[in-house]
Backbone as CSV, one residue per row, in Angstrom:
resi,resn,N_x,N_y,N_z,CA_x,CA_y,CA_z,C_x,C_y,C_z
1,UNK,-75.315,3.965,-4.134,-74.466,4.192,-5.274,-74.897,3.266,-6.403
2,UNK,-74.603,3.748,-7.563,-75.012,2.947,-8.709,-74.027,1.819,-8.927
3,UNK,-74.493,0.875,-9.641,-73.691,-0.310,-9.927,-72.441,0.068,-10.711
4,UNK,-72.571,0.991,-11.635,-71.455,1.412,-12.458,-70.368,2.087,-11.604
5,UNK,-70.756,2.903,-10.672,-69.812,3.575,-9.790,-69.079,2.540,-8.944
6,UNK,-69.824,1.559,-8.454,-69.221,0.489,-7.652,-68.215,-0.305,-8.475
7,UNK,-68.544,-0.609,-9.720,-67.613,-1.348,-10.574,-66.348,-0.525,-10.823
8,UNK,-66.512,0.767,-11.086,-65.357,1.646,-11.313,-64.474,1.735,-10.082
9,UNK,-65.122,1.827,-8.919,-64.390,1.883,-7.669,-63.661,0.561,-7.433
10,UNK,-64.295,-0.530,-7.716,-63.681,-1.854,-7.556,-62.478,-2.018,-8.470
11,UNK,-62.613,-1.538,-9.707,-61.498,-1.622,-10.643,-60.310,-0.778,-10.166
12,UNK,-60.620,0.364,-9.599,-59.542,1.214,-9.089,-58.821,0.547,-7.919
13,UNK,-59.572,-0.096,-7.052,-58.973,-0.795,-5.910,-58.096,-1.937,-6.405
14,UNK,-58.601,-2.687,-7.369,-57.824,-3.798,-7.923,-56.552,-3.272,-8.586
15,UNK,-56.670,-2.185,-9.326,-55.499,-1.595,-9.977,-54.482,-1.139,-8.945
16,UNK,-54.947,-0.545,-7.855,-54.049,-0.080,-6.805,-53.339,-1.255,-6.149
17,UNK,-54.085,-2.323,-5.865,-53.487,-3.511,-5.251,-52.451,-4.132,-6.187
18,UNK,-52.797,-4.220,-7.468,-51.851,-4.787,-8.433,-50.594,-3.939,-8.554
19,UNK,-50.758,-2.623,-8.614,-49.580,-1.763,-8.745,-48.717,-1.854,-7.490
20,UNK,-49.368,-1.967,-6.314,-48.602,-2.140,-5.088,-47.841,-3.455,-5.117
21,UNK,-48.478,-4.521,-5.590,-47.821,-5.834,-5.682,-46.632,-5.779,-6.627
22,UNK,-46.816,-5.092,-7.748,-45.728,-4.978,-8.725,-44.562,-4.193,-8.116
23,UNK,-44.878,-3.096,-7.403,-43.829,-2.291,-6.778,-43.109,-3.095,-5.699
24,UNK,-43.851,-3.875,-4.926,-43.237,-4.695,-3.877,-42.337,-5.757,-4.496
25,UNK,-42.796,-6.378,-5.587,-41.987,-7.385,-6.267,-40.721,-6.757,-6.838
26,UNK,-40.845,-5.551,-7.397,-39.677,-4.860,-7.941,-38.692,-4.517,-6.827
27,UNK,-39.207,-4.100,-5.674,-38.336,-3.785,-4.542,-37.624,-5.038,-4.055
28,UNK,-38.352,-6.171,-3.988,-37.736,-7.429,-3.585,-36.650,-7.834,-4.576
29,UNK,-36.930,-7.680,-5.856,-35.947,-8.023,-6.886,-34.716,-7.138,-6.758
30,UNK,-34.932,-5.850,-6.471,-33.801,-4.932,-6.304,-32.984,-5.316,-5.075
31,UNK,-33.668,-5.699,-3.981,-32.963,-6.127,-2.773,-32.138,-7.388,-3.045
32,UNK,-32.739,-8.343,-3.769,-32.028,-9.574,-4.100,-30.820,-9.282,-4.979
33,UNK,-30.994,-8.366,-5.937,-29.888,-8.011,-6.824,-28.767,-7.348,-6.024
34,UNK,-29.125,-6.451,-5.113,-28.122,-5.784,-4.281,-27.393,-6.794,-3.401
35,UNK,-28.138,-7.742,-2.854,-27.518,-8.776,-2.019,-26.567,-9.632,-2.841
36,UNK,-26.965,-9.971,-4.063,-26.102,-10.765,-4.939,-24.842,-9.992,-5.300
37,UNK,-24.997,-8.688,-5.573,-23.826,-7.876,-5.900,-22.880,-7.773,-4.712
38,UNK,-23.443,-7.614,-3.525,-22.628,-7.546,-2.322,-21.867,-8.850,-2.122
39,UNK,-22.556,-9.974,-2.334,-21.920,-11.273,-2.189,-20.796,-11.433,-3.207
40,UNK,-21.034,-11.004,-4.437,-20.018,-11.089,-5.478,-18.823,-10.210,-5.134
41,UNK,-19.085,-8.995,-4.647,-18.000,-8.099,-4.272,-17.177,-8.695,-3.140
42,UNK,-17.845,-9.314,-2.153,-17.121,-9.937,-1.050,-16.262,-11.084,-1.552
43,UNK,-16.806,-11.888,-2.452,-16.044,-13.011,-3.001,-14.829,-12.501,-3.758
44,UNK,-15.024,-11.431,-4.544,-13.904,-10.856,-5.277,-12.863,-10.288,-4.327
45,UNK,-13.331,-9.631,-3.277,-12.406,-9.037,-2.315,-11.580,-10.112,-1.628
46,UNK,-12.205,-11.262,-1.341,-11.476,-12.355,-0.713,-10.450,-12.933,-1.675
47,UNK,-10.796,-13.026,-2.945,-9.901,-13.614,-3.924,-8.849,-12.622,-4.394
48,UNK,-9.061,-11.355,-4.103,-8.176,-10.324,-4.599,-6.864,-10.294,-3.870
49,UNK,-5.851,-10.067,-4.613,-4.527,-9.824,-4.057,-4.126,-8.447,-4.519
50,UNK,-2.979,-8.354,-5.077,-2.540,-7.107,-5.662,-1.901,-7.456,-6.996
51,UNK,-1.905,-6.517,-7.866,-1.238,-6.731,-9.135,0.120,-6.056,-9.077
52,UNK,1.131,-6.705,-9.624,2.446,-6.055,-9.676,2.354,-4.755,-10.486
53,UNK,3.317,-3.878,-10.308,3.286,-2.609,-11.037,3.131,-2.811,-12.541
54,UNK,2.292,-1.989,-13.131,2.044,-1.905,-14.573,1.186,-3.042,-15.126
55,UNK,0.749,-3.979,-14.301,-0.061,-5.101,-14.790,-1.522,-4.712,-14.993
56,UNK,-2.002,-3.749,-14.229,-3.426,-3.411,-14.182,-4.045,-3.221,-15.561
57,UNK,-3.405,-2.493,-16.415,-3.974,-2.187,-17.725,-3.509,-3.146,-18.815
58,UNK,-2.799,-4.203,-18.434,-2.264,-5.139,-19.420,-2.963,-6.491,-19.372
59,UNK,-3.251,-6.989,-18.164,-3.831,-8.322,-18.034,-5.344,-8.281,-18.155
60,UNK,-5.909,-9.414,-18.596,-7.371,-9.500,-18.681,-7.906,-10.128,-17.393
61,UNK,-9.210,-10.301,-17.310,-9.849,-10.813,-16.098,-9.392,-12.210,-15.710
62,UNK,-9.232,-13.089,-16.690,-8.806,-14.466,-16.413,-7.380,-14.475,-15.865
63,UNK,-6.512,-13.702,-16.485,-5.133,-13.623,-16.009,-5.074,-13.024,-14.606
64,UNK,-5.910,-12.028,-14.381,-5.964,-11.373,-13.074,-6.325,-12.402,-11.998
65,UNK,-7.338,-13.216,-12.254,-7.751,-14.237,-11.285,-6.648,-15.273,-11.071
66,UNK,-5.941,-15.649,-12.129,-4.825,-16.597,-11.989,-3.725,-16.002,-11.116
67,UNK,-3.445,-14.721,-11.329,-2.421,-14.051,-10.518,-2.841,-14.040,-9.058
68,UNK,-4.104,-13.727,-8.793,-4.593,-13.719,-7.413,-4.502,-15.108,-6.780
69,UNK,-4.789,-16.133,-7.564,-4.719,-17.504,-7.048,-3.274,-17.870,-6.699
70,UNK,-2.351,-17.513,-7.564,-0.929,-17.788,-7.308,-0.492,-17.067,-6.037
71,UNK,-0.901,-15.818,-5.898,-0.532,-15.058,-4.710,-1.089,-15.702,-3.441
72,UNK,-2.309,-16.182,-3.499,-2.898,-16.802,-2.306,-2.184,-18.099,-1.948
73,UNK,-1.668,-18.818,-2.956,-0.938,-20.054,-2.686,0.368,-19.771,-1.932
74,UNK,0.998,-18.669,-2.227,2.265,-18.336,-1.592,2.094,-17.581,-0.271
75,UNK,0.927,-17.009,-0.044,0.712,-16.150,1.119,0.999,-16.861,2.438
76,UNK,0.473,-18.048,2.636,0.673,-18.767,3.904,2.151,-19.118,4.102
77,UNK,2.805,-19.542,3.032,4.228,-19.884,3.129,5.048,-18.654,3.508
78,UNK,4.733,-17.534,2.877,5.479,-16.311,3.147,5.216,-15.803,4.565
79,UNK,3.988,-15.942,5.038,3.673,-15.544,6.417,4.497,-16.353,7.407
80,UNK,4.602,-17.648,7.158,5.380,-18.517,8.042,6.862,-18.123,8.023
81,UNK,7.381,-17.839,6.838,8.778,-17.413,6.744,9.004,-16.080,7.451
82,UNK,8.050,-15.168,7.360,8.172,-13.885,8.063,8.206,-14.095,9.568
83,UNK,7.384,-15.027,10.077,7.402,-15.336,11.511,8.760,-15.894,11.913
84,UNK,9.306,-16.802,11.081,10.621,-17.382,11.366,11.700,-16.310,11.353
85,UNK,11.611,-15.398,10.394,12.596,-14.325,10.290,12.530,-13.410,11.516
86,UNK,11.328,-13.091,11.974,11.189,-12.248,13.164,11.759,-12.963,14.390
87,UNK,11.472,-14.253,14.517,11.998,-15.015,15.654,13.524,-15.045,15.612
88,UNK,14.076,-15.195,14.416,15.530,-15.228,14.272,16.132,-13.868,14.630
89,UNK,15.494,-12.789,14.212,15.984,-11.441,14.535,15.902,-11.194,16.037
90,UNK,14.840,-11.651,16.666,14.705,-11.504,18.119,15.802,-12.271,18.846
91,UNK,16.093,-13.479,18.360,17.150,-14.304,18.960,18.507,-13.617,18.785
92,UNK,18.754,-13.092,17.590,20.008,-12.383,17.320,20.159,-11.194,18.257
93,UNK,19.082,-10.400,18.389,19.135,-9.214,19.244,19.391,-9.594,20.694
94,UNK,18.804,-10.690,21.144,19.017,-11.142,22.521,20.474,-11.560,22.729
95,UNK,21.051,-12.232,21.750,22.460,-12.640,21.859,23.376,-11.423,21.870
96,UNK,23.065,-10.442,21.036,23.874,-9.220,20.997,23.781,-8.504,22.332
97,UNK,22.577,-8.404,22.883,22.405,-7.745,24.176,23.139,-8.511,25.273
98,UNK,23.268,-9.831,25.120,23.969,-10.655,26.096,25.452,-10.337,26.188
99,UNK,26.010,-9.724,25.168,27.421,-9.354,25.155,27.672,-8.132,26.045
100,UNK,26.649,-7.305,26.244,26.804,-6.046,26.967,26.830,-6.237,28.477
101,UNK,27.500,-5.297,29.135,27.493,-5.271,30.603,26.194,-4.608,31.053
102,UNK,25.807,-4.787,32.321,24.592,-4.131,32.818,24.640,-2.604,32.648
103,UNK,25.831,-2.001,32.851,25.959,-0.553,32.691,25.717,-0.147,31.233
104,UNK,26.243,-0.930,30.292,26.053,-0.634,28.877,24.574,-0.766,28.491
105,UNK,23.937,-1.785,29.024,22.502,-1.962,28.739,21.707,-0.768,29.233
106,UNK,22.035,-0.288,30.433,21.346,0.874,30.992,21.586,2.104,30.130
107,UNK,22.819,2.306,29.693,23.146,3.477,28.864,22.391,3.422,27.533
108,UNK,22.260,2.251,26.959,21.537,2.098,25.699,20.061,2.434,25.908
109,UNK,19.479,2.004,27.026,18.082,2.355,27.326,17.924,3.862,27.438
110,UNK,18.871,4.517,28.090,18.818,5.974,28.232,18.896,6.657,26.870
111,UNK,19.827,6.220,26.034,19.978,6.810,24.702,18.713,6.611,23.863
112,UNK,18.117,5.439,23.960,16.887,5.166,23.208,15.754,6.064,23.683
113,UNK,15.659,6.276,24.994,14.613,7.141,25.536,14.826,8.589,25.086
114,UNK,16.077,9.039,25.080,16.388,10.395,24.614,16.004,10.566,23.145
115,UNK,16.332,9.583,22.341,16.022,9.654,20.918,14.511,9.679,20.693
116,UNK,13.782,8.901,21.483,12.324,8.871,21.359,11.730,10.228,21.704
117,UNK,12.233,10.841,22.768,11.759,12.162,23.174,12.082,13.194,22.103
118,UNK,13.273,13.115,21.549,13.701,14.046,20.514,12.836,13.912,19.262
119,UNK,12.504,12.683,18.877,11.642,12.445,17.707,10.250,13.004,17.931
120,UNK,9.753,12.897,19.142,8.408,13.385,19.452,8.325,14.906,19.330
121,UNK,9.424,15.594,19.570,9.447,17.052,19.504,9.610,17.576,18.084
122,UNK,10.175,16.786,17.172,10.415,17.225,15.798,9.112,17.266,15.019
123,UNK,9.028,18.179,14.016,7.844,18.176,13.140,7.869,16.948,12.242
124,UNK,6.681,16.578,11.728,6.603,15.452,10.805,7.470,15.736,9.595
125,UNK,8.161,14.724,9.129,9.021,14.882,7.964,8.480,14.015,6.848
126,UNK,8.383,14.596,5.666,7.868,13.844,4.521,8.920,12.872,4.021
127,UNK,8.552,12.057,3.046,9.461,11.070,2.477,10.679,11.736,1.848
128,UNK,10.525,12.985,1.384,11.639,13.676,0.746,12.594,14.274,1.763
129,UNK,12.260,14.219,3.034,13.140,14.743,4.061,12.852,16.191,4.416
130,UNK,11.716,16.737,3.987,11.352,18.106,4.326,10.165,18.086,5.267
131,UNK,10.098,19.051,6.195,8.941,19.104,7.091,7.653,19.283,6.289
132,UNK,6.562,18.708,6.781,5.272,18.809,6.100,4.894,20.270,5.921
133,UNK,4.387,20.605,4.739,3.936,21.954,4.474,5.027,22.863,3.951
134,UNK,6.249,22.358,3.778,7.328,23.166,3.235,7.835,22.524,1.963
135,UNK,8.612,23.265,1.238,9.210,22.713,0.025,10.713,22.860,0.104
136,UNK,11.402,22.026,-0.607,12.852,22.086,-0.613,13.326,22.190,-2.046
137,UNK,14.428,22.857,-2.204,15.038,22.931,-3.524,15.580,21.558,-3.863
138,UNK,15.637,21.184,-5.161,16.136,19.852,-5.522,17.499,19.531,-4.934
139,UNK,18.352,20.541,-4.761,19.690,20.281,-4.209,19.615,19.952,-2.719
140,UNK,18.489,20.292,-2.069,18.355,20.032,-0.636,17.784,18.659,-0.334
141,UNK,17.262,17.989,-1.319,16.636,16.688,-1.089,17.726,15.635,-0.946
142,UNK,17.663,14.932,0.163,18.627,13.879,0.420,18.156,12.565,-0.147
143,UNK,19.008,11.796,-0.792,18.575,10.486,-1.294,18.314,9.544,-0.129
144,UNK,17.339,8.657,-0.309,17.044,7.668,0.726,17.897,6.443,0.494
145,UNK,18.203,5.758,1.574,19.036,4.549,1.460,18.202,3.323,1.431
């Protein structure tokens, strides 16, 4: 082969290697960017709480983060209070059950089992009090308590 052909072939090989290197670097940069975005999303998700109704379109980003921080400060306290409340309700229920005779306790278990069986047989009921897939006239909708 002539020298000129060899030089042209060499230039093509170099160009191919360079373009491959550039593509690999771009892919690495894209992977790093995706990893950074994922990390940022995870950090945001951890810091995220919820916004009270109607706040979403009113507060800015700084206010949103402050709200999330306030919520996280109260979260542990509220969890502890919920545990205390559940323990207190369990204690109350045990004391109430202690008032009953063994026969009354048995009858209550029977009634609860009957109610559970009856609920299992009923169709799903929507929040409005109508079976799923049906509609009710406004006069038929029962208010919730």
